N, C-alpha and C positions, 0 to 999 in steps of 0.2 A: 619791194622784194622785184624778182626778175626769173623769169623760165629759161632754163638750162636745159642742154641735150646731154643725158646720161646713159650708157648703155640702153642706146636705140628706144629708151623712153622718157616725157618732157616730164620733170619734177619740177618746183616752184621752191626755189630758195630763195633766203635772208639774205641781203646784199648789207654787209656793217658798214660800210662806207659810202651808201646812200643818202647823205644829209639832205638835201631837195627834195625827199619825200617827208622826212622827218618835219623838218620846215613846213612845210605845205599844211602837214597837220597840225601843228605849234602855232604858226605866228596866228589864227582865227581868233585862240584863246587869249592872246593879247589885247586886242584891238578893244578902246574902250569908249567908242564912241555910240550914243545909244541906236541910231538907225543900224547897225551894222549887221545881224543878227535879220534882217529883214534882206538886206543887199545879200548875205550869204545863202540865205535860203532861195533867194532870185536866179543866184547863179546857179546852185544845184539843181532847179526845177530846169534851166534852159540846157544845163550839160545833160541831162534826163531826154527831152526833147531832140536835142539834137543827135544825141547817141542812137536812139531807137530808129530816125529818118535817114542819119549816115548807114545803119544797116540794113535799113529795105532798101535805099536807092542805090548804095556803093558797093555792099557787101551781098546784096542781092537774096539777104535772108528776112523772108517775111516773117514779120514780131508774132510771136503767140498771142493765146489769150492772157498771161497775167504780162506782158509787157506792154499790150492793149490797155489793161487796168491802170496800170501805172501808171502810164504816159497821160489817162484821164485823169487821175488823180492828180499829177501835178498841175496841170491845165485849170 
């Protein structure tokens, strides 16, 4: 998906040629070693933690109650 500007409004449209995004979702389903689920979950947790900290530190957007709640669930 990508964001495009149409008539001074932003809308989200699917981009048919975005193969990388499709592969990002399909490749994890093809893994066959037993610990992949744990590794993938750890990656997702780190992604969420970094996203909250990035928004707080770089974008100067203070996390709301729900973001803090999920932050602690991940930890």
